[in-house]
N, C-alpha and C positions, 0 to 999 in steps of 0.2 A: 365614513369608512368605505373602502372599496369592496365590491362584491367578489365572490370567489373567482368568477370568470375574468374580471378585470385584473385580479392578481395573477392568474394563470397567464394572461397575455404578456406580463412582464418577462416571462421565461420562454415564450412561444418560439422565438427565432434564434435561440442561442446555438451557434455552430451551423446554422442553415447553409452557410457558404461552403461547407465541407460535404454536403449531401452526396454530390456526384462522386467525389473521390472516395467516399466511404461506402458506396454501393447502396445508398438509401433512396428508395423511390418515394416513400411517403413518411413524413415525420409527424410531429404533433398535429392534432386537429381531427384525426379520425380515431376509430376505436383501437386500432393497432398501427404500429409502424411496420413498414415493409422493407426488407433487404432483398437485393438481387445480387448474390455473390456465388462464385464457383470455387469456394474455399471453405474449409471448416471454420466454424465460429466458436470461440471460447467465451464463456460468460461467467460472471460472479456477482454476488450481491453483498453489500455491507450496510449495517445500520449504525448511525451515529446519534447517540442519545445525549441530551443536554445534561451536563455535570457528571456524565460517565465517560464520554468520549471527547468532550470539549467543554470548556467553561461557559456557563450560560451568559456571562458578561463579556465574552469575546465579541469582536466586531462581527456583524452578520456577513461581511465579505470574507473574513477568515473562516467562519463556520461553513460557508458554502464551498470555498476552495478546498478546505480540509476534507469535507465529506466525500467529494469526488476523488481527491488525491489518494485517500486510503483504499478506496475501492479499486483504483487503477493499479495499485501495487500488486494485486493478484494477477493482473494481466502481465505485468513485468516479470513476475516469477515464472510464468509459462513461456517466456521468451517471445511474446507476441506483441503485435501493434494494436493499440486501442483505436477504435473507430467510432464508437457511440456510447451513450449512456442514457438511462432514464432516471427520473428523480421523483420521489414521493416525499412530500413535506407535511408533517403534522405540526400545527402551531396554534396557539391562542393569541398571538400577537396581532393587533389590529392596525398598527401603524404602517401605511403603505410604503413609507421611506425605508423601513426595515427590509421589506421584500426587494426593493430596488437595489439596496446595498448587497443583500444576499445574492441576487442575480449578478451583480458586478463581480463578485468573487468567483462565481461559477463561469462567467464569461472569461475571466482571466485564465482559468485552467483549460477551458475549451479551446481558447486561442493557442495556449502554450503547446497543446498536443494535437491541435487541429481535429477535434472530435465534435460530434453533433449530439445535442440533446434531442432525443426522439420521442419522448413521452413522459408521463408521470401522473401525479395526483396531488391534490392539496385538500387537506381536511383539518378540522378543528380538534385540538387535543394537545397533550404535552409535547414540547419541542423535540422533534425527532426527524432525522433525514435518512431516507433509505435510497441507496444508489445501486442500480444494476448496470454493470459495464459489459461491453461487448468488444471482442478483439479478433484479429485474424493472424495466422502465422506469417512471419517474415519470409520463411522458407518452408520446406516440407516438414520441418521438425518442430514439435511442441515439447517444451521441457516439462517433465513430471517430477514428483518428489519420490518416486519409488524405484529409481534406477541407479542409485549410488553403488559403486563397485569397490570391492576390497582393494586397498592400496591407493585409491583416489585421494587427492588432497582436498581438504575442506577449507573453503575460502569465504571471506566477506570483502566488502569494498570500502568500508568506512568505520570510524570509531563508534562503539556502542555507547548508549547513555546520553546522547546529545538531546534527544527529545525529552527525556526525563529531566535533564538540567533545565531545558526551556520551560517545562511546566513548573518546576520549583521556582525559577526566576519569575514566572508570571504570578504565582501565588504570593511571592515576596515583593511584588511590585517593582521588580528590576526591569523597567520598560526599555532600557538601553542594552539589554543582554543580547549578545550575538546568537544565542541559542533559541530565542523565541520563535524564529522562523522555522527551526527544526520541528517544533511542536505544532505551531499554528498553521504552517504551510509546508508540510513535508513534501519532498520531491519524490514521486514514484520513480523507481529506477528502470524506466522503460529502455533507455539507451544501454544500460548495463545488460539487461535481458537480451537485447538485440546483439550485443557484443559477444555474449557467451553461448548463445543458443546452439551453435553448430559444433561446440566441443565440450560443453558441460554435460555431465551425465545425469544430474538431478539438481533441483532448485526449490527453494521455498522462501517466502518473504518473512521478515522478522517482526511481524506486527505484535506478537505476544511475548517477545523476548528472544534473544539469540539462542540460549540454551534450550528453552522449551520448544522452539520451532525446529532447531537442529534435531532434537530428540524425535519429533514427529517424522521428519524426513528419514532418519535412520531406521525407525521402526517400520515405515512404509517400504523401505528397501530391504528389510530383514538383515540389517547390518548394525554394527556398533561403531564407536569412534574413540580415538585417542586424542584428547584435546590438551594442548599446552596453553595454560592460562596466561603465561608470560608473553605469548605472542598475540594476544587479543588487544587491539588498541581501545583504551577506555577513556572516558571523559572525566569522571569524578572518582570512582573507586571500583573495585573488582565486582561489586554487586551490580554494576551496569550490565553485566552479562545476562541478567534476568530482567532488565528493563524493557518494557514494551514501547511501541510507537516509533521505533527507529525506521521501519519500512525500507531497510536495506534488503539485499538478497544474500542468503546463505546457500552456497552451491558447491558441488563436488566436480572434480575434473581429473583426468589422467595426469600423472606427474609431468609427462613430457609436454603438456599443453600449458603448464603454469608460467606466468610471468610476474614481474615485481610490481605491476600496477594493482595487484590484488594482495590482500593479507591472508597468508596461509596460517590457519589456526590449529590444524590437526590433520589426521588421516583416518580414512574409513577402515574399519577392522572387520574380520570375519566374526569375532566374538561379539555377541550382542551387548547392548548397554553402552554407556558413556563413561570413560575413565578420564579423570582430570589429573593433570600433573603440573607442578610448579616448582621452580627453583627459588622463587621469591617468597615462598611460604604462604601463598594464597590459599585460603580455605573457604569454600563457598558451597552451598547446597543448590542444586538445580531446581528452579521453579519458574513460573511464568504467570502472565495475567490470566485470571479466571473470571468469567462473567457470573458464575454461580458458586 
């Protein structure tokens, strides 16, 4: 069995080639990483727990990729550029090859977004990955969830429920399903955030379900919403609007900024609360993922 420090070495240099571009002076190897940047830094943290956030029998490469991807989704929601992340792993696995494959998945997403692993921790315990991500604004603006304006269009960029379908297909051993990647290797919408940051008024990622996260954004903005269920692109059925793990962005924008590459699903209202309408007879209760 490898020692703790030998296992840590497997992850030591992930994304090191991006240090200079990301303003990193010191990465892993000291007590702290050091940034030297003349811009605000946004940061967020996500925990991925075995058999809660990912199947324990998923490949370690997918587990590593997914843990970083879901954390990066918060950077996307702010309309910012990811630059670095730290990773803490709790695990009782003793097979070194498992950690090598885990690192392979992490290298995949580090390369995809040209971000650097700047530190972390490894300890013995139930399988759990904690990822802290760091980002910087593309421009002078950072998107928040508390600025939706009355009359704004409410938009998303892709069909809801793809990740839920992927998980269902995984559980049912449909290994050729096109939806598996949506669940196991979700794509954080960094480019979408970059695209909308200068004209969107508010944004949130849909990790806990479209309706639940939309409700959070509208409450933060002290606004309500009129939602046409018929306009929401769904994967399996209307209950997809409550499915988590899609990691799309739900955002608001002035009507004059709208274009057809987005899905308009409703409008922001002065009256609080969410009103659902449908000519197709859809009847659904708003709910979302709850950890407790």
